[in-house]
Every structure is written in structure tokens, then in C-alpha cells.
SERO-4910 file (N, C-alpha, C, O; in steps of 0.05 Angstrom, whole numbers):
BEGIN
 pado doro    nc1    nc2    nc3   cac1   cac2   cac3    cc1    cc2    cc3    oc1    oc2    oc3
  Met    A     17    -24      0      0      0      0     18     25      0     38     26     13
  Leu    A      9     45    -15     25     69    -17     27     84     10      8     83     26
  Thr    A     49     97     14     53    113     38     32    135     40     26    148     20
  Arg    A     21    139     63      1    160     67     13    181     86     34    176     99
  Ala    A      1    204     87     11    225    104     12    216    133     -8    205    143
  Phe    A     35    219    145     38    210    173     43    233    191     50    255    183
  Thr    A     38    228    217     44    249    237     63    237    257     65    213    260
  Lys    A     77    254    271     95    246    292     92    265    315     82    287    312
  Pro    A    102    257    339     99    274    363    111    301    358    131    304    344
  Lys    A     99    321    370    109    348    367    137    351    379    143    340    401
  Lys    A    154    364    364    181    370    374    182    399    384    165    415    377
  Ser    A    202    404    400    206    431    409    227    444    392    248    432    386
  Phe    A    223    469    384    244    484    370    239    513    375    217    522    380
  Lys    A    260    528    371    259    557    379    244    573    358    246    568    334
  Leu    A    229    592    368    214    611    351    225    638    357    235    644    378
  Glu    A    224    656    337    233    683    341    210    702    334    195    698    316
  Tyr    A    208    723    350    185    741    347    193    770    344    180    788    355
  Gly    A    215    775    330    223    802    324    231    817    349    248    808    364
  Glu    A    217    840    355    225    857    377    220    844    404    233    850    424
  Gln    A    201    825    405    194    812    430    202    783    428    187    765    437
  Ser    A    225    777    416    233    749    412    239    735    438    248    747    457
  Arg    A    232    709    438    238    692    461    239    664    451    231    658    428
  Ser    A    249    645    467    252    618    458    231    600    472    221    607    494
  Gly    A    225    578    459    206    559    471    196    540    450    203    542    427
  Ser    A    179    521    458    168    502    439    140    509    433    127    524    448
  Phe    A    130    499    410    102    504    403     84    493    424     64    506    432
  Ser    A     90    469    434     72    457    454     72    473    480     51    475    493
  Asp    A     94    485    487     95    502    511     76    526    507     61    533    525
  Tyr    A     78    539    484     62    562    478     32    554    475     15    569    483
  Asp    A     27    530    464     -1    521    461    -15    521    488    -37    530    490
  Asp    A     -2    510    508    -14    508    534    -21    536    545    -42    540    556
  Cys    A     -3    555    540     -7    582    549    -30    596    534    -48    607    545
  Ile    A    -28    593    507    -48    607    490    -76    596    494    -95    611    497
  Val    A    -78    570    493   -105    558    495   -117    562    522   -141    566    525
  Gly    A   -100    561    543   -111    562    570   -115    590    581   -133    594    598
  Phe    A    -98    609    573    -99    635    586   -104    659    568   -112    680    578
  Met    A    -99    657    543   -103    681    525   -131    682    514   -145    661    512
  Asp    A   -140    706    507   -165    709    493   -163    695    466   -142    695    454
  Asp    A   -185    684    457   -185    670    431   -182    691    409   -191    714    412
  Leu    A   -170    683    387   -166    701    364   -179    688    339   -175    664    335
  Pro    A   -193    703    323   -205    692    299   -185    691    276   -168    709    274
  Leu    A   -186    670    260   -170    668    236   -184    684    214   -208    686    213
  Val    A   -168    695    196   -179    710    174   -183    690    151   -164    677    142
  Ser    A   -208    687    142   -214    668    121   -206    678     93   -208    701     87
  Cys    A   -196    659     77   -188    665     50   -208    654     30   -204    654      6
  Glu    A   -230    643     41   -251    631     24   -276    647     26   -282    660     46
  Asn    A   -292    647      4   -318    660      5   -337    643     21   -340    619     16
  Asn    A   -349    655     41   -368    641     58   -354    618     73   -367    598     80
  Gly    A   -328    621     79   -314    601     94   -323    601    123   -331    621    133
  Pro    A   -322    577    136   -331    575    164   -313    591    182   -289    592    178
  Pro    A   -324    604    203   -308    619    222   -290    600    238   -299    579    248
  Leu    A   -265    606    241   -246    590    255   -231    607    275   -228    631    271
  Ser    A   -222    594    297   -207    609    317   -181    596    323   -177    572    317
  Leu    A   -163    611    335   -136    600    342   -139    577    361   -125    557    358
  Lys    A   -156    579    381   -159    558    401   -168    532    387   -158    510    394
  Glu    A   -187    535    368   -197    510    355   -175    496    340   -172    472    342
  Val    A   -159    511    324   -139    497    308   -116    486    325   -105    466    318
  Leu    A   -110    499    347    -89    488    365    -99    464    380    -84    445    383
  Arg    A   -123    465    389   -134    442    404   -139    418    387   -139    395    397
  Thr    A   -144    422    361   -151    399    344   -126    389    329   -129    371    311
  Ser    A   -103    399    335    -78    388    322    -74    359    332    -74    354    356
  Val    A    -69    341    313    -65    313    320    -36    304    316    -30    281    321
  Gly    A    -19    322    307      9    314    305     24    329    283     11    343    266
  Val    A     50    326    282     67    340    263     70    323    238     76    299    240
  Met    A     66    335    215     71    322    190     99    327    178    111    309    166
  Ala    A    108    351    182    135    358    171    146    382    186    132    398    198
  Glu    A    172    384    186    186    406    199    209    414    181    224    397    171
  Ser    A    212    440    177    234    450    159    245    475    172    237    484    193
  Gly    A    264    487    157    276    512    167    257    535    168    261    554    183
  Arg    A    235    533    153    216    555    152    194    552    173    181    572    180
  Gly    A    189    528    183    168    524    203    160    496    206    174    477    199
  Leu    A    136    493    218    125    467    225     98    463    212     82    482    210
  Thr    A     93    439    202     67    433    189     53    412    205     64    390    210
  Glu    A     28    417    214     13    398    231    -13    391    217    -24    405    200
  Lys    A    -23    368    224    -49    359    215    -70    367    237    -66    361    260
  Val    A    -91    380    228   -112    388    247   -139    377    238   -145    378    214
  Val    A   -155    367    256   -181    357    250   -201    376    264   -204    375    288
  Leu    A   -214    393    248   -232    413    259   -258    401    270   -264    378    265
  Ser    A   -273    417    285   -296    407    299   -317    394    282   -330    375    290
  Lys    A   -320    403    257   -340    391    239   -328    369    222   -340    360    202
  Gly    A   -304    360    229   -292    337    215   -274    344    192   -261    327    180
  Lys    A   -273    370    184   -255    378    163   -226    376    171   -219    385    193
  Val    A   -210    363    154   -181    360    160   -165    381    144   -170    384    120
  Cys    A   -147    394    158   -130    415    145   -101    411    152    -95    397    171
  Ala    A    -84    424    138    -56    425    145    -50    453    156    -57    473    143
  Leu    A    -38    454    179    -32    480    192     -2    485    191     14    469    201
  Lys    A      6    506    178     34    513    175     40    537    193     29    559    189
  Arg    A     58    533    213     66    554    231     95    563    224    112    546    221
  Phe    A     99    589    221    124    599    213    142    605    237    133    613    258
  Arg    A    168    600    233    187    606    254    192    636    257    190    647    279
  Lys    A    198    649    235    205    677    237    195    692    211    207    689    190
  Val    A    174    707    214    163    721    191    181    745    185    194    756    203
  Ile    A    180    755    160    198    777    152    182    802    146    194    822    137
  Val    A    156    802    150    139    825    146    121    830    170    117    812    186
  Arg    A    111    854    173     93    861    195     65    851    190     59    841    168
  Arg    A     48    855    210     21    843    209      5    850    184     -5    832    170
  Asn    A      3    876    178    -14    884    155     -3    874    129    -18    865    112
  Glu    A     23    875    126     36    865    101     33    835     99     29    824     77
  Phe    A     35    821    121     32    792    122      4    785    111      1    767     94
  Gly    A    -16    799    122    -44    794    113    -48    800     84    -61    784     70
  Arg    A    -36    822     74    -39    828     46    -26    807     28    -37    799      7
  Arg    A     -2    798     36     12    779     20     -2    752     19     -5    740     -2
  Val    A    -11    742     42    -26    717     43    -51    719     26    -58    700     12
  Gly    A    -65    742     28    -89    745     12    -84    744    -17    -99    731    -32
  Arg    A    -62    756    -27    -55    755    -55    -48    726    -64    -57    717    -85
  Leu    A    -33    713    -47    -25    685    -53    -50    667    -54    -52    650    -72
  Ala    A    -68    671    -36    -92    655    -34   -109    659    -60   -120    640    -70
  Gln    A   -111    683    -69   -126    689    -93   -115    673   -117   -131    662   -133
  Val    A    -89    672   -119    -76    657   -141    -81    627   -138    -89    613   -156
  Cys    A    -75    617   -114    -77    588   -108   -106    578   -113   -110    556   -123
  Asn    A   -125    594   -105   -153    585   -106   -164    586   -135   -187    577   -139
  Lys    A   -148    596   -154   -157    596   -182   -144    574   -198   -151    570   -221
  Cys    A   -126    559   -186   -111    538   -201   -115    511   -188   -110    508   -164
  Glu    A   -123    491   -204   -128    464   -193   -102    449   -187   -103    427   -176
  Tyr    A    -79    461   -194    -54    448   -189    -38    461   -166    -15    454   -161
  Leu    A    -51    480   -152    -39    492   -129    -55    486   -104    -80    484   -105
  Val    A    -42    483    -81    -56    477    -56    -70    502    -47    -57    523    -43
  Pro    A    -97    501    -43   -111    525    -34   -104    534     -5    -98    517     12
  Ile    A   -104    560     -1   -100    571     26   -128    577     37   -143    592     25
  Thr    A   -134    566     61   -160    569     73   -162    593     91   -182    608     89
  Ala    A   -142    598    108   -144    620    127   -116    626    137    -97    611    132
  Tyr    A   -113    648    152    -87    655    164    -91    670    190   -113    679    196
  Leu    A    -70    672    205    -70    688    230    -43    699    235    -22    686    231
  Tyr    A    -42    724    244    -17    737    252    -22    748    280    -37    767    284
  Ser    A    -10    735    300    -12    744    327     17    749    338     36    744    324
  Arg    A     19    759    363     45    765    374     63    740    375     86    741    369
  Arg    A     51    717    382     67    693    386     65    674    362     85    660    356
  Ile    A     43    674    348     40    654    327     32    667    300     14    684    299
  Lys    A     45    659    279     38    667    252     34    641    236     52    624    235
  Leu    A     10    638    225      4    612    212    -14    616    187    -27    637    184
  Val    A    -14    595    171    -33    593    149    -46    566    150    -33    546    159
  Leu    A    -71    564    142    -86    539    142    -89    531    113    -99    547     96
  Leu    A    -82    506    106    -83    496     79   -100    471     76   -106    459     96
  Asp    A   -108    465     52   -121    440     47   -103    416     54    -78    419     51
  Tyr    A   -115    394     63    -99    371     71   -101    349     50   -122    345     38
  Tyr    A    -79    334     46    -79    313     26    -69    287     40    -45    285     48
  Pro    A    -87    267     43    -80    243     59    -58    226     48    -46    211     63
  Met    A    -51    229     22    -29    213     12     -2    225     19     19    213     15
  Gly    A     -3    249     30     22    262     39     37    275     16     24    282     -4
  Ser    A     62    279     19     78    294     -1     92    274    -20     94    250    -15
  Leu    A    101    285    -42    117    269    -61    142    257    -47    150    235    -52
  Ala    A    154    273    -30    177    263    -15    170    239      2    186    220      3
  Asp    A    146    239     14    137    216     30    135    191     13    145    169     20
  Leu    A    123    194    -11    118    171    -28    144    160    -40    148    136    -43
  Leu    A    162    178    -48    188    169    -59    204    155    -38    216    134    -44
  Glu    A    204    166    -14    220    153      8    207    127     15    221    107     21
  Gly    A    180    126     15    167    101     22    173     79      2    178     56      9
  Gly    A    174     86    -24    181     66    -45    209     56    -42    215     33    -48
  Arg    A    227     74    -33    255     66    -29    260     50     -4    281     38      0
  Ser    A    239     50     13    241     36     39    226     10     38    222     -3     59
  Gly    A    217      1     15    204    -25     13    174    -24      9    161    -45      5
  Gln    A    162      0     11    133      2      6    128      4    -24    146      6    -40
  Thr    A    102      3    -31     95      4    -60    106     29    -73     99     51    -64
  Ala    A    122     26    -93    134     49   -106    115     60   -128     98     46   -139
  Leu    A    118     86   -133    102     98   -155    110     85   -182    134     81   -187
  Asn    A     90     80   -199     97     70   -225    102     93   -244    100    116   -237
  Trp    A    109     87   -269    117    108   -288     94    127   -294     98    151   -294
  Asn    A     71    116   -299     48    134   -306     42    153   -283     35    177   -288
  Glu    A     44    144   -258     39    162   -236     61    183   -234     55    207   -229
  Arg    A     86    176   -239    108    195   -238    105    216   -260    110    239   -256
  Leu    A     97    207   -284     93    225   -306     70    245   -301     72    269   -306
  Thr    A     48    234   -290     25    251   -284     33    273   -263     25    296   -266
  Ile    A     47    265   -242     56    284   -222     74    305   -234     71    329   -229
  Thr    A     93    297   -251    111    316   -264     96    336   -281    101    360   -280
  Val    A     76    327   -297     60    345   -314     43    364   -297     42    387   -303
  Asn    A     31    353   -275     15    370   -258     31    392   -246     22    415   -244
  Ile    A     55    387   -237     72    407   -224     81    427   -245     83    451   -239
  Ala    A     87    418   -269     94    437   -291     71    456   -296     75    480   -301
  Arg    A     46    446   -296     23    463   -300     20    483   -278     12    506   -282
  Ala    A     26    475   -253     25    493   -231     46    516   -234     40    539   -230
  Ile    A     70    508   -242     91    528   -246     84    547   -269     88    571   -267
  Ala    A     72    536   -290     64    553   -313     44    573   -304     44    596   -313
  Phe    A     25    565   -287      4    584   -278     17    606   -262     10    629   -265
  Ile    A     36    599   -244     50    619   -228     66    638   -246     65    663   -243
  His    A     82    627   -264     99    643   -281     84    661   -300     95    680   -311
  Ser    A     58    656   -304     42    672   -322     28    695   -308     13    711   -320
  Gln    A     32    698   -281     18    718   -266     26    746   -275     49    753   -280
  Ser    A      5    763   -278      9    791   -286    -11    808   -270    -35    802   -268
  Pro    A     -1    830   -258     27    840   -259     46    821   -244     38    807   -226
  Thr    A     71    822   -253     91    804   -242     99    811   -213    107    794   -198
  Thr    A     97    837   -207    103    846   -180     81    864   -169     71    882   -184
  Val    A     74    860   -144     53    876   -131     64    886   -105     68    870    -86
  Lys    A     70    912   -103     80    924    -78    103    908    -66    102    898    -43
  Asn    A    124    905    -82    149    892    -74    147    862    -69    165    850    -58
  Met    A    125    850    -78    121    821    -76    121    809   -104    104    817   -121
  Lys    A    138    790   -110    139    777   -135    116    756   -137    115    738   -121
  Met    A     99    760   -156     76    742   -159     81    720   -179     65    700   -180
  Asn    A    102    722   -196    106    703   -217    129    684   -212    141    673   -231
  Val    A    135    679   -186    156    660   -178    146    644   -154    133    655   -137
  His    A    153    619   -154    145    602   -131    164    605   -108    157    613    -86
  Gly    A    190    598   -113    210    602    -93    221    578    -79    244    577    -71
  Thr    A    204    557    -75    213    533    -60    201    508    -72    186    494    -59
  Ile    A    207    503    -98    198    478   -111    215    455   -103    239    454   -110
  Lys    A    204    436    -89    218    412    -81    198    390    -73    174    397    -69
  Pro    A    206    365    -70    187    343    -66    170    346    -41    147    337    -40
  Thr    A    181    358    -20    165    362      5    142    381      1    123    382     17
  Asn    A    143    398    -20    122    417    -25    104    409    -48     89    425    -59
  Val    A    105    383    -55     87    372    -75     68    353    -60     76    332    -50
  Met    A     42    360    -60     22    344    -45      7    326    -65      1    334    -87
  Ile    A      1    301    -56    -10    281    -74    -39    275    -66    -45    269    -43
  Asn    A    -57    276    -86    -85    269    -82    -88    239    -82    -69    224    -89
  Ile    A   -111    229    -73   -116    200    -72   -116    189   -100   -108    165   -104
  Asp    A   -123    204   -121   -122    195   -148    -95    197   -161    -92    194   -185
  Met    A    -75    204   -144    -47    207   -152    -41    231   -170    -20    232   -183
  Thr    A    -59    250   -171    -53    275   -183    -39    292   -162    -39    285   -139
  Ala    A    -26    314   -171     -9    329   -152    -17    359   -152    -27    370   -171
  Arg    A    -11    371   -129    -14    400   -125     11    411   -113     24    398    -95
  Leu    A     19    434   -121     43    447   -111     35    465    -88     17    482    -89
  Ser    A     50    462    -65     44    478    -41     66    499    -36     86    499    -50
  Asp    A     61    516    -17     80    536     -7     87    557    -28    109    569    -26
  Tyr    A     69    562    -47     74    584    -66     77    610    -52     59    619    -37
  Gly    A    100    623    -56    105    650    -45    112    651    -16    117    673     -5
  Phe    A    113    628     -2    118    629     27    146    639     33    151    649     55
  Val    A    165    637     14    192    647     18    191    678     22    210    689     33
  Gln    A    169    690     13    166    719     16    150    726     41    142    749     46
  Leu    A    144    706     58    131    710     83    149    706    107    148    720    127
  Ala    A    165    685    105    181    677    128    210    670    121    216    661     99
  Glu    A    227    675    140    255    669    137    260    639    140    246    626    155
  Cys    A    280    629    126    287    600    129    312    597    146    333    607    139
  Gly    A    309    583    169    332    578    186    343    550    180    339    539    159
  Asp    A    357    539    199    368    512    196    346    492    197    328    493    213
  Asp    A    348    472    178    329    450    177    335    431    200    357    420    200
  Pro    A    317    427    219    323    409    242    328    380    234    340    365    249
  Asp    A    318    372    210    322    345    201    345    342    181    349    321    170
  Asn    A    360    364    178    380    364    156    401    342    160    410    331    140
  Lys    A    409    336    184    430    316    189    421    288    181    438    271    176
  Glu    A    395    284    179    385    257    173    379    254    143    372    232    135
  Arg    A    383    275    127    375    274     99    399    279     81    419    291     90
  Pro    A    398    269     57    420    274     38    423    304     33    404    319     34
  Ile    A    448    312     28    453    341     22    441    347     -5    446    334    -25
  Thr    A    426    369     -6    414    378    -31    421    407    -35    428    421    -16
  Ser    A    420    416    -60    427    443    -66    406    456    -84    411    464   -106
  Tyr    A    382    458    -73    361    471    -88    367    501    -88    376    512    -68
  Cys    A    363    513   -111    368    542   -115    349    558    -98    325    553    -99
  Asp    A    359    578    -83    341    593    -66    337    622    -75    326    638    -60
  Ser    A    346    629    -99    341    656   -110    313    658   -120    302    638   -131
  Leu    A    301    681   -116    273    684   -124    271    693   -153    264    716   -159
  Thr    A    276    674   -171    274    680   -200    261    656   -213    260    634   -203
  Gln    A    250    661   -237    238    639   -252    258    619   -261    252    595   -261
  Lys    A    282    627   -267    303    608   -276    311    590   -253    318    566   -257
  Cys    A    309    600   -228    315    582   -205    292    563   -201    296    540   -193
  Asp    A    267    572   -205    244    554   -205    248    531   -224    243    507   -218
  Ile    A    258    537   -248    263    517   -269    285    497   -260    282    473   -264
  Tyr    A    306    508   -249    328    491   -239    317    472   -217    323    448   -218
  Asn    A    302    482   -199    291    465   -177    272    444   -188    271    422   -178
  Phe    A    257    452   -208    239    433   -221    255    410   -234    247    387   -233
  Gly    A    277    418   -246    295    397   -258    306    378   -237    306    354   -242
  Leu    A    314    388   -214    323    371   -192    301    353   -183    305    329   -177
  Leu    A    276    364   -181    253    348   -172    248    325   -192    242    303   -184
  Ile    A    251    331   -218    247    310   -238    268    288   -235    262    264   -237
  Leu    A    293    296   -231    314    276   -228    309    258   -203    316    235   -204
  Asp    A    298    270   -182    291    255   -158    269    235   -165    270    212   -157
  Ile    A    249    244   -180    227    227   -188    236    203   -206    227    181   -203
  Leu    A    255    209   -223    265    189   -242    284    169   -230    281    144   -232
  Gly    A    304    179   -216    325    161   -207    336    166   -179    357    155   -172
  Gly    A    322    183   -164    331    188   -137    355    206   -135    369    206   -115
  Val    A    361    221   -157    384    240   -157    376    265   -141    359    280   -149
  Lys    A    389    269   -118    383    292   -101    406    312   -101    401    336    -98
  Asp    A    430    303   -105    453    321   -103    461    330   -131    466    314   -149
  Pro    A    461    357   -135    469    367   -162    496    358   -171    502    360   -195
  Gly    A    513    349   -152    539    339   -160    538    315   -178    557    309   -193
  Phe    A    515    301   -178    511    278   -195    501    285   -223    501    268   -241
  Ile    A    493    310   -227    482    318   -253    503    314   -275    497    304   -297
  Lys    A    528    323   -270    549    319   -289    553    290   -296    557    283   -319
  Cys    A    552    273   -276    555    244   -280    532    233   -298    537    217   -315
  Val    A    508    243   -293    485    234   -309    488    244   -338    483    229   -357
  Leu    A    498    268   -341    502    279   -368    523    262   -383    519    255   -406
  Glu    A    545    255   -369    566    240   -382    557    211   -388    567    198   -406
  Ser    A    537    201   -373    528    174   -376    502    172   -392    491    150   -394
  Lys    A    493    194   -404    467    195   -417    464    174   -439    444    160   -440
  Glu    A    484    172   -456    483    153   -478    482    124   -468    467    107   -478
  Ser    A    498    119   -447    497     92   -435    471     85   -422    461     63   -423
  Ile    A    458    106   -411    431    103   -399    411     96   -421    394     79   -418
  Lys    A    413    111   -443    395    107   -466    397     78   -476    377     66   -483
  Gln    A    422     69   -478    427     42   -489    422     20   -469    423     -4   -476
  Gly    A    416     27   -445    410      7   -424    434     -5   -412    433    -25   -397
  Lys    A    458      6   -417    483     -4   -406    485      4   -376    499    -10   -361
  Ile    A    473     26   -369    473     35   -341    445     37   -331    427     49   -345
  Ser    A    440     26   -308    413     28   -296    410     54   -282    425     61   -264
  Phe    A    390     70   -290    385     96   -277    358     98   -264    356    107   -241
  Phe    A    337     89   -277    310     92   -267    305     74   -243    313     51   -243
  Glu    A    292     84   -222    288     68   -198    260     54   -199    251     46   -178
  Phe    A    249     51   -222    223     38   -226    225     21   -251    242     26   -268
  Asp    A    208      1   -253    208    -17   -276    196     -2   -300    173      8   -298
  Val    A    210     -1   -322    200     13   -346    213      1   -370    237     -5   -371
  Glu    A    197     -3   -391    208    -14   -416    190     -5   -440    168      6   -436
  Gly    A    200    -10   -464    184     -4   -487    178     26   -490    196     43   -486
  Lys    A    153     33   -497    145     60   -502    148     77   -477    156    100   -478
  Glu    A    143     65   -453    145     80   -428    174     87   -423    179    109   -413
  Arg    A    192     70   -430    221     76   -426    229     99   -444    245    116   -436
  Lys    A    219    100   -468    225    123   -486    214    149   -474    227    170   -476
  Gln    A    190    147   -462    179    171   -449    197    180   -426    203    204   -424
  Ala    A    206    161   -410    223    168   -387    249    180   -395    259    199   -382
  Leu    A    260    171   -417    285    182   -427    281    211   -437    299    227   -433
  Lys    A    259    216   -449    253    243   -458    249    262   -434    258    285   -435
  Val    A    237    252   -413    234    268   -389    261    273   -376    266    295   -365
  Leu    A    278    253   -377    305    257   -367    320    279   -382    334    296   -370
  Glu    A    316    280   -408    328    302   -424    319    329   -415    334    348   -412
  Ile    A    293    331   -409    281    356   -399    294    364   -373    302    387   -369
  Ala    A    297    345   -355    309    350   -329    338    361   -331    346    379   -317
  Leu    A    353    350   -350    381    358   -354    382    386   -366    400    402   -359
  Tyr    A    363    393   -384    362    420   -394    355    440   -372    366    462   -370
  Cys    A    337    432   -354    328    449   -332    351    456   -313    352    477   -301
  Thr    A    369    436   -309    390    440   -290    416    449   -302    438    446   -290
  Asn    A    415    460   -326    438    472   -338    450    493   -319    435    509   -307
  Arg    A    476    493   -317    489    512   -298    486    541   -306    489    559   -290
  Leu    A    480    545   -332    475    573   -341    446    579   -341    430    566   -356
  Pro    A    437    597   -324    408    603   -323    395    610   -349    373    602   -355
  Glu    A    410    625   -366    398    634   -392    394    611   -411    379    613   -430
  Ala    A    408    588   -406    405    565   -423    382    546   -415    375    527   -429
  Arg    A    370    552   -392    348    535   -383    322    543   -398    318    566   -404
  Pro    A    306    523   -405    281    529   -420    260    543   -402    262    543   -378
  Ser    A    241    556   -415    219    568   -401    199    545   -393    200    524   -404
  Ile    A    182    551   -374    163    531   -366    143    525   -389    133    502   -390
  Asp    A    138    544   -406    120    539   -429    132    519   -448    118    501   -459
  Gln    A    158    522   -453    172    502   -470    172    474   -457    167    454   -471
  Ile    A    177    474   -431    177    448   -417    150    435   -418    147    411   -424
  Leu    A    129    450   -413    102    440   -412     93    430   -440     79    409   -442
  Leu    A    101    444   -461     95    435   -488    107    407   -493     94    389   -504
  Asn    A    133    404   -485    146    378   -489    134    356   -472    131    333   -481
  Leu    A    127    363   -447    115    343   -429     87    334   -439     80    311   -438
  Asn    A     72    353   -449     46    346   -460     49    327   -485     33    309   -488
  Asp    A     69    332   -501     74    314   -524     82    287   -514     72    267   -526
  Ile    A     98    285   -493    106    259   -482     81    245   -470     77    221   -474
  Leu    A     65    260   -456     41    249   -444     22    238   -465     11    216   -463
  Asn    A     18    253   -487      0    245   -508     12    221   -524     -4    206   -535
  Ser    A     38    219   -525     50    197   -540     43    170   -527     44    149   -540
  Gly    A     37    171   -501     30    146   -488      2    137   -493     -6    114   -487
  Thr    A    -15    155   -504    -43    148   -509    -48    142   -538    -70    132   -545
  Thr    A    -28    147   -555    -32    141   -584    -22    113   -590     -3    104   -577
  Lys    A    -34    100   -608    -27     72   -616    -11     73   -642     -3     51   -651
***
């Protein structure tokens, strides 16, 4: 059975609060906030969305799904049974009003695209800054890839291709945003494209999460970094860096390549991979599907070109991916 979104006990880690910064764990603050502070309403990003409060989302948290340098993601089961993902930021980089304006703009874009994770609500308080997102029970692409490598049912080629195309469509939607900049906020760049930010539906389609969050909160040290392979995702807020990161994501989907240091090796071995002399793909594939996978590998290598100007646009990538996808349906 495929890996599903999992939760783990809450960890403690330091939060920073600007002028009134102090250290502590989320769970320590939860006890204080829920028990002693006045309740605070969340600002809804949905039309006719149900009213939500800080106490409700904190009390209904059932565990941690992920933790990164930017914050903590928890699973919450609200009073009426709706399940959401709660993302709490470690250190925001904008003040209250600007935070609200930025989240509102991001939510408007996300809620218009079927390939982006919708933003439900947000809150900016002295101690906690959070956004509430739709929840996906299959978890992230990173969960599923790791599960397949650990002996659980691995994604097949068609699922991997569908996920790749879905994420390309999400990026294309973001890169097409106009105006490109609104009050010092870049609207046409994602900023953190990686497997942990790709959420998987039950039907194995994908949605891209965390659009624009790099413009809300600072990224500190990843608490799980010591346990994971070293990666070098580009952190510049440009479309060419989005393309580079998408290329790395594809290489991970195809053969588990996480370190850009291996890209040169893959380039040098490309002909041997094509001829089947070197095993690269981490899934069973042959015939027409293998030809498709090799074409997607070519796209990934173009995306990760060390020269930004040599990387293709997302429209070019999507055109090629759609051709590959359609080639699998023609006889």
C-alpha cells in the first residue's frame, strides 16, 4: 500500500518574534495560548468560509507532518470533521498588515488553479503566525518516494509522469501571473519547488504547495538536515531558479538523484543510460514507457543547466511534457 501522510509527536524548537523574541516550543506556547489568552479569529481566504479560531486549530492538532527551516506543518481535525494542514512559521519577515496582504494575494492565485494547494485561512498574532491549507491524505511526493525506497509500494511510471506534468502546469500558472510584482512582492515566482512541497491526491494527481511562502518567512536551519542527503536547491527568487529546482525534482522522481553533484555524472552517462548499459530509473519501465522516461530525463538535464539563460521556459517544458504524455495514449 502506498505511503500515506503521517504524523509524529510534536518537537520543540525555537521561535523568534522580532522585537519581542523569546525561545520555547510550540507545545509550551499552546498550553499558554489555549488556557490563558483570549481567543483570536483566523482570517478566512474563502468566500463564505466557516469561522475558525486560534484555540480551535491548536486544540484539534493531532500531530506534526513535517518540519523545515521555515516552520512546522501539523495535521488538524476541525470540529466539523474537516481535515486541514496547519503551517506555523518560525520567523516572519513582514509586519502584520503586510503579512495579511501577501497571504491574501497568494490565496487568490492558489484558489484559481487546480494544481496549487488552496489557502483556507491565516492568523498573525504576537506569538503565532500561521496559514491553514487543504490537507492531502497521501502526503507529499517526498513521503511517497521515500516510502518506495524503503520497501513500500513504489510509484509506477504513469503516476510519476502525471505528477511531473501536474507540477509543470502549476509552475506555468504561477509564471504567467500579471502584474509580475505587486508592492514589492513577486507574484510570478514560486521560490521553493521541491518534493516536500508537492502534495498528492488520492487519485495520484499532484498539487504544488507553499507558493510564495519564501516571501513571508525566513528560512533557518532545517532540524532534520542531518538525517537527509545534502541537496542544493536554488534559493534565489527567480523563474530560472524555479526551473532549476523543477529539474532537480524530476531527477529525484526518475532516479533518486538529489545532489546536483551527480548531474554531471548523469550527463556523461546519458548515452549509456539510453542504451540500457547503465541502470538509472528506480522503477520498472520498458518499451514506449522507457522512451517517455528518457525524454523526461532530457528535460530535467536542460532544466539543471548551470547557465540560467540556457534553461528552458516553463511553457517550453510543458509543451514537451504534453507531447510525451500524449504519446503514451496514441497507438
